[in-house]
N, C-alpha and C positions, 0 to 999 in steps of 0.2 A: 158577370165577372167571375174569374176563377181564383186559384189559390193566391195567397198573399205573397208579396215580394218586399224587398227592403225599400225604405223611404226614397232612396235615390234611383230606384229601378223601375218605377211605374209612371206612365203618362195616363192621366185620367180625363176622359171627356164627360161632361155633365150637361143634361138637358132636363126636361120635365118628366115625361113618362118613360124615358129610356127605350122608346120603340121607333124613333125616327131620326132626329138630328144627331144625338150622341153616338148611337151605334153606326150610323152612316160615317161619321168622323172616324170612329174606331176601325171599321173595316177598310175604309179607303186608305187610311194611313198605313195599315198593315200591308195592304196590297202594294202601295207605292214603295215600301221598304223590302218587299219580299225578295227581289232579285239583287239586293245590295249586300254589302258585307256587314250591315248593321245587325248587332245582336246584343244580348246582355240586359235588355229591359223588356217589360211587357206593356201592352197597350190595352186599356180597359175602358169601360163606360158605366155610368150609373145615372139614375134619375132622382130628382128631388121629390117627385110623387110617382114612383114607378108603378106600372100597371101589374097588379098581382096575377101570376100565372099567365102573363101576356106573351106576345111574340112580336117580331118585327112587323111594322105596318106593311100591308101588302104592296104599297107603292115603293117603299124602301127596299123590300125584298125583291121586287121586280127590277128595280134599278141596279141593285147589286148583282142579280143574276145576269143582267145584260152586260155587266162588266166581268163576268166570269167568277163571281164571288158567291159562295154558298153560305147563306145566313140562316139556314134551317135550324141549326142547333142553338141559336141565340136565345138567351133567357134574360129578361129585364132584371135589373138589380137596383134596389132601393139605396140611395146614397146615405152613408153613415159617416160619423166622425172618423171611424177607423179607415174607411176608404180614403178620405182626405189626408189623414196622417200618414198613410202608406204611400202617398204619391209624391214624386219629385217635381211634377209639373201638372197643374190642373187647368184645363181649358174648357170653358163653358159656352153654351149657345147664346146666352144673353147676360146683361148686367144683373138682372134679378137672380139668376142662378149663381152668379159670382158672389152676390150678397149672401145668399143662402149658404154657400160653402163657408164664407167667412164667419157666419153666425155659429155654425156647428163645429168649426175648427179654426178659431182665430189665429192659431199658430201658423197656419198655412196661407195667410193673406198674401205674403210676398211671392208665393209661387202660383197664385190663382189669377187668371185673366180670362176675359172672353177670348174665344179663338181669334176673332178678327182684330181685337185690341192687341193681342200678343203679336200677331203678324205685323201690324202697323208699327208697334214699338220696336221690334227687332230690326225692321227695315229702316228705322231712323239712324241706326248706328252707321257712321260713314265707312267703317272698316268691316263691320259684320263680325267683330271679334267675339269668339266664345272662349272664355278663360277656363281651361280645364286643369290648370296646375294644382289647384287646391280642392277641387270637388269634381264630382262626376258630371256626365253630360246634361241630364235634365235640370239639376239645380243651376248649372252654368247657363243654360238657356233662360231660365227664370231670372237669374241675376242680370243677364243682358237686357231683358225687357224691363226689369224694375228700374235700372239706372237710367232708362230713357223716358220714364213716365213724365218727367218735367219738361221734356222736349216736345211732347206730342201736340200736334196742331189739328189732329183729326176730330171729327164730330163723334161724340160718344154714342149718339143714336145709331150711327152707322156700324157700331160694334155689335149690335144685336142681329141675330139670325131669327127671323120670325118663325113661330111655330106653324107648320103647314097642316097640322092634323085636320082642321076643319075647313081647309081652303081649297081642296080639290087638286087636280093635277098641276095646274099653273103654280099653286103655292109650293108644291113639292119641287117642281122644276126650279123655282126661285131659290129654295133652300139649297138644293144640290149645287146650283150655280154660285151661291155665296160660299159654300164650304169648299168646293173643289180647288180653287186657286190658293186658298189659305193652307189646305193640306199639302198642296204641292210645294209651297214655300217651306213649310215645316219639315217635310220629308227631305228636301234639299239641304236644309240646315243640319239636320241630324246626320245625313250621309256625309256631308262635307266635314263636319266636326269629327265623325268617326274616322274618316280617312286621314285627318291631320293628327290624330292621337299618336303619341310615341309608341 
């Protein structure tokens, strides 16, 4: 993670060691938005038990390289309350990570979801309306998901993206396959909302 930004200007991805799932989310979203007109906020990631002096897992690094993304400069970051307080939208790999974010920054409960939960909730909106009149983009997206919590019919277990670290190539492929469509929906939401801004 790099320099701080305002609370409404950061999207934060969270996993355990910050060497596989959350940096993959961070880099793939950044790539999806690279050729759009989207700007004005930053994308970051952190881990609930970040690996000290670590680096991207080799399988994540290889997958990113295959997509034309250079992750060599990535440095894992330990999640702190400050990270959570500075984020307008927090998306985690699992429900356990979501709980850990809520413990260290209870004020951010309403903007914290698992990645797959968030996508499931925003897709429940029949209009896909993102209200930008009174707040900026990331809090508006969080509000959209929050007001659909009661409508959700999905399985909470399906919201978790399993940790692939000890599972070999098949586990990493499963994690990438779970993350990719969610990131695509998120990127489309952000791009569409930015395009519709006055």
